[in-house]
C-alpha positions as CSV (number, residue, x, y, z in Angstrom):
1,X,102.2,31.7,-241.7
2,X,101.1,29.5,-244.6
3,X,97.9,28.6,-246.0
4,X,96.8,25.8,-248.3
5,X,94.3,26.1,-251.2
6,X,92.8,23.0,-253.1
7,X,92.7,23.3,-256.8
8,X,95.9,25.2,-257.1
9,X,98.6,23.8,-259.3
10,X,101.6,22.4,-257.6
11,X,104.7,24.5,-258.3
12,X,108.0,23.2,-259.3
13,X,110.4,23.1,-256.4
14,X,114.3,23.1,-257.1
15,X,116.0,19.6,-256.1
16,X,118.3,21.6,-254.1
17,X,115.4,23.1,-251.9
18,X,113.9,19.7,-251.5
19,X,117.1,18.1,-250.5
20,X,117.8,20.9,-247.6
21,X,114.1,20.4,-246.4
22,X,114.6,16.5,-246.1
23,X,117.9,17.1,-244.4
24,X,116.3,19.6,-241.9
25,X,113.1,18.2,-241.5
26,X,113.3,14.3,-242.2
27,X,110.0,13.6,-240.2
28,X,107.9,16.5,-241.7
29,X,104.5,15.7,-242.6
30,X,101.7,17.5,-244.8
31,X,104.4,19.8,-246.5
32,X,102.9,22.2,-248.9
33,X,105.1,24.6,-251.0
34,X,104.8,28.1,-252.4
35,X,107.3,30.4,-254.0
36,X,108.0,33.6,-251.8
37,X,110.0,35.4,-254.6
38,X,112.3,34.8,-257.5
39,X,115.0,33.0,-255.2
40,X,112.9,31.7,-252.2
41,X,110.5,28.9,-251.4
42,X,108.5,28.4,-248.5
43,X,107.3,25.1,-247.1
44,X,104.5,24.9,-244.4
45,X,104.4,21.6,-242.8
46,X,103.7,19.8,-239.4
47,X,106.7,18.4,-237.2
48,X,105.7,16.6,-233.9
49,X,102.2,17.8,-234.3
50,X,103.4,21.4,-234.3
51,X,102.7,23.7,-237.5
52,X,105.9,25.3,-238.8
53,X,107.0,26.9,-242.1
54,X,110.5,27.2,-243.5
55,X,112.0,29.5,-246.2
56,X,114.8,27.9,-248.2
57,X,116.7,29.7,-251.1
58,X,116.9,28.3,-254.7
59,X,120.5,26.7,-254.2
60,X,119.4,25.0,-251.0
61,X,120.6,27.5,-248.4
62,X,118.2,27.4,-245.5
63,X,117.0,30.8,-244.3
64,X,114.5,30.6,-241.4
65,X,112.2,28.4,-239.6
66,X,108.9,29.7,-238.2
67,X,107.2,27.7,-235.5
68,X,103.6,28.4,-234.1
69,X,103.8,28.9,-230.2
70,X,101.0,28.9,-227.8
71,X,100.3,32.4,-226.2
72,X,100.7,30.3,-222.7
73,X,104.2,29.6,-223.7
74,X,105.4,33.1,-224.0
75,X,107.6,34.0,-221.1
76,X,106.0,36.5,-218.5
77,X,108.3,39.2,-219.3
78,X,107.5,39.2,-223.0
79,X,103.8,39.2,-222.1
80,X,104.1,41.9,-219.8
81,X,106.2,44.0,-222.0
82,X,103.6,43.5,-225.0
83,X,100.9,44.6,-222.5
84,X,102.8,47.5,-221.3
85,X,103.5,48.8,-224.8
86,X,100.2,48.1,-226.4
87,X,97.6,47.8,-223.5
88,X,94.6,47.5,-225.7
89,X,96.0,45.0,-228.2
90,X,95.0,41.3,-228.1
91,X,97.4,38.6,-228.8
92,X,96.0,36.3,-231.4
93,X,98.7,34.5,-232.9
94,X,102.4,33.9,-231.6
95,X,105.3,32.6,-233.7
96,X,108.8,31.8,-232.9
97,X,111.4,32.6,-235.7
């Protein structure tokens, strides 16, 4: 998940990270960056109308991409498994990593 805040200073993203991002997501829009830790950067962006985030290491190695998924898009066996294991829980957010 990613959050954007106005008024926060832009971080310096290494060029290798930017290069990997552009190669993997050339049509990404509204990219916003934050530094996850000393060696990883996360970008929140929109691609094809879908909210996504991606983590890329300082040297440019892609780690993962997380995509927002509608609850209705979950396979029935996944939904029923969640309900069986957590009968009082309410699914409020679903992501595919």
